[in-house]
C-alpha positions in Angstrom: 0.0 0.2 -0.1 2.8 2.4 0.8 4.6 1.7 -2.5 1.2 2.5 -4.1 1.0 5.9 -2.6 4.7 6.6 -3.2 4.0 5.9 -6.9 1.1 8.4 -7.0 3.4 11.1 -5.3 6.1 10.5 -7.8 3.5 10.7 -10.7 2.4 14.1 -9.1 6.0 15.3 -9.0 6.6 14.3 -12.5 3.5 16.0 -13.7 4.2 19.2 -11.7 7.8 19.3 -13.2 6.6 18.8 -16.7 4.0 21.6 -16.1 6.7 24.0 -14.8 9.0 23.0 -17.8 6.4 23.8 -20.4 5.3 27.0 -18.6 8.9 28.3 -18.8 9.7 27.5 -22.4 7.7 30.3 -24.1 10.1 33.4 -24.4 9.3 35.9 -21.6 11.0 38.7 -19.6 12.6 36.2 -17.2 13.9 34.1 -20.0 15.4 37.2 -21.6 17.0 38.4 -18.6 18.6 35.0 -17.7 19.8 34.6 -21.5 21.3 38.2 -21.5 23.2 37.6 -18.2 24.4 34.1 -19.3 25.8 35.2 -22.7 27.5 38.2 -21.1 29.2 35.8 -18.5 27.1 36.6 -15.4 26.3 33.0 -14.6 25.6 33.4 -11.0 23.3 36.5 -11.4 21.4 34.6 -14.2 21.0 31.5 -11.7 19.8 33.9 -8.9 17.3 35.4 -11.5 16.0 32.0 -12.3 15.7 31.2 -8.4 13.8 34.6 -7.9 11.2 33.7 -10.8 10.8 30.2 -9.2 10.1 31.8 -5.8 7.5 34.2 -7.3 5.8 31.4 -9.1 5.9 29.4 -5.9 4.0 32.3 -4.1 1.4 32.5 -7.0 0.9 28.7 -6.9 0.1 28.9 -3.1 -2.2 31.7 -3.5 -3.9 30.3 -6.5 -4.5 26.8 -5.2 -5.3 27.8 -1.8 -8.3 30.1 -2.4 -7.0 33.4 -3.7 -7.1 32.5 -7.5 -10.3 34.7 -8.0 -8.9 37.7 -6.1 -5.8 37.4 -8.3 -8.0 37.4 -11.4 -9.8 40.5 -10.5 -9.8 43.4 -12.8 -8.1 45.9 -10.3 -5.6 43.3 -9.2 -4.7 42.7 -12.8 -4.3 46.3 -13.6 -1.9 46.8 -10.7 0.1 43.6 -11.9 0.5 44.8 -15.4 1.4 48.3 -14.4 4.1 46.8 -12.2 5.1 44.7 -15.2 5.6 47.7 -17.5 7.8 49.7 -14.8 9.9 46.4 -14.5 10.4 45.8 -18.1 11.2 49.4 -18.7 13.9 49.2 -16.1 15.2 46.1 -17.5 15.1 47.7 -21.0 17.3 50.6 -19.5 19.9 48.4 -18.0 20.1 46.4 -21.5 20.8 49.3 -23.4 23.5 50.4 -21.0 25.0 46.8 -21.4 24.9 47.2 -25.0 26.5 50.5 -24.8 29.3 49.1 -22.8 29.9 46.4 -25.5 30.2 49.1 -28.1 32.4 51.7 -26.3 34.0 49.6 -23.4 32.6 51.9 -20.6 30.2 52.1 -17.8 30.0 48.5 -17.7 26.7 47.3 -15.9 27.4 45.0 -12.8 24.9 42.3 -11.8 24.6 41.3 -8.1 23.3 37.9 -7.0 20.8 39.4 -4.5 19.5 42.2 -6.9 19.3 39.4 -9.4 17.2 37.5 -7.3 14.8 40.3 -6.6 14.8 41.1 -10.3 13.8 37.6 -11.2 11.2 37.6 -8.4 9.7 41.1 -9.6 9.4 40.1 -13.3 7.6 36.7 -12.4 5.2 38.5 -10.1 4.2 41.1 -12.6 3.3 38.2 -15.0 -0.4 37.3 -14.2 -0.2 34.6 -17.0 1.3 32.3 -14.4 -2.1 32.4 -12.3 -3.8 30.9 -15.4 -1.0 28.2 -15.7 -1.6 27.3 -12.1 -5.4 27.1 -12.6 -5.3 25.2 -15.8 -2.4 22.9 -14.7 -4.0 22.0 -11.5 -7.5 21.3 -13.2 -5.7 18.9 -15.7 -4.0 17.3 -12.7 -7.5 16.6 -11.1 -8.8 15.4 -14.1 -6.2 12.7 -14.2 -7.6 11.3 -11.1 -4.3 10.4 -9.5 -5.7 11.0 -6.0 -9.4 10.6 -5.2 -9.0 13.2 -2.6 -6.5 16.0 -3.1 -5.0 17.2 0.4 -3.2 20.3 1.3 0.0 18.1 1.3 -0.6 17.0 -2.2 -1.1 20.6 -3.4 2.0 21.5 -1.8 3.9 18.8 -3.4 2.3 19.7 -6.8 3.2 23.4 -6.4 7.0 22.9 -5.4 7.4 20.3 -8.2 6.1 22.9 -10.8 8.5 25.5 -9.5 11.2 23.0 -9.7 10.5 22.2 -13.3 10.4 25.9 -14.2 13.6 26.9 -12.3 15.5 23.9 -13.4 14.8 24.7 -17.0 16.1 28.3 -16.6 19.1 27.2 -14.8 19.9 24.6 -17.4 19.5 27.2 -20.2 21.8 29.5 -18.2 24.6 26.9 -17.7 24.5 25.9 -21.4 24.7 29.5 -22.6 27.4 30.4 -20.2 29.5 27.4 -21.4 29.2 28.4 -25.1 29.5 32.3 -24.5 33.3 32.1 -24.3 33.5 30.8 -27.9 31.1 33.6 -29.2 32.5 36.6 -30.9 31.9 40.1 -29.6 30.0 40.9 -32.8 27.6 38.0 -32.2 26.9 38.9 -28.6 26.3 42.5 -29.6 23.6 41.4 -32.2 22.2 38.9 -29.5 21.7 41.9 -27.0 20.2 43.9 -29.7 17.7 41.1 -30.5 16.9 40.8 -26.7 16.3 44.5 -26.4 14.0 44.4 -29.3 12.1 41.6 -27.6 11.7 43.6 -24.3 10.2 46.4 -26.5 7.7 43.9 -27.8 6.8 42.6 -24.1 6.4 46.2 -22.9 4.3 47.0 -25.9 2.1 43.9 -25.1 1.8 44.8 -21.5 0.9 48.2 -22.3 -1.8 47.2 -24.7 -3.3 44.6 -22.2 -3.3 47.4 -19.6 -5.1 49.9 -21.8 -7.7 47.3 -22.9 -8.4 46.3 -19.3 -8.9 50.1 -18.3 -11.1 50.6 -21.3 -12.9 47.1 -20.7 -11.9 45.9 -24.4 -11.2 42.4 -24.9 -7.6 41.7 -26.0 -6.8 37.8 -26.4 -3.4 36.6 -26.8 
């Protein structure tokens, strides 16, 4: 009987990790920040950013699955989250432009600290309300699988932690791979890569801005 229960818990962990992995694959602000730091040789700040993101998603997971999901999806809360996202992304854009300026003129280099990077990752992730939907949908699918007839608070906790492990593990893996290959990349390539990342940040800011305006004006905008 114990092995049967353990098997179900293992399935829960695997499902949660796969869910976290899938949720981290689409390119977002956290991924861009991890990639940028990794290709510029800042592996520890990149990992700290990933840890901050996973911690934020852990918080969202507990809030969503333990009864605060409807509050987080409230219009006023969503407006506040998207507004925070625009501010944070704009700050990251400013730092990215400074980093590219250093690569071009070799002056005023941007320094990344682990503690600040952790807060950066946490702030970026907390300003992404899409994770709330990921937790709701992912947990609904988990319930539909019927692994446990009665899902206790302990099972929910295991599910949430597993999801964050999958998400954080993917980001750390990306950071490690890019850090290893970045030494063999030319400065010209790195400069172009940073330019592309800056462009993607512009797109994300534009997306967040459109979502915010549509929410304020009660206009549907689906993406």
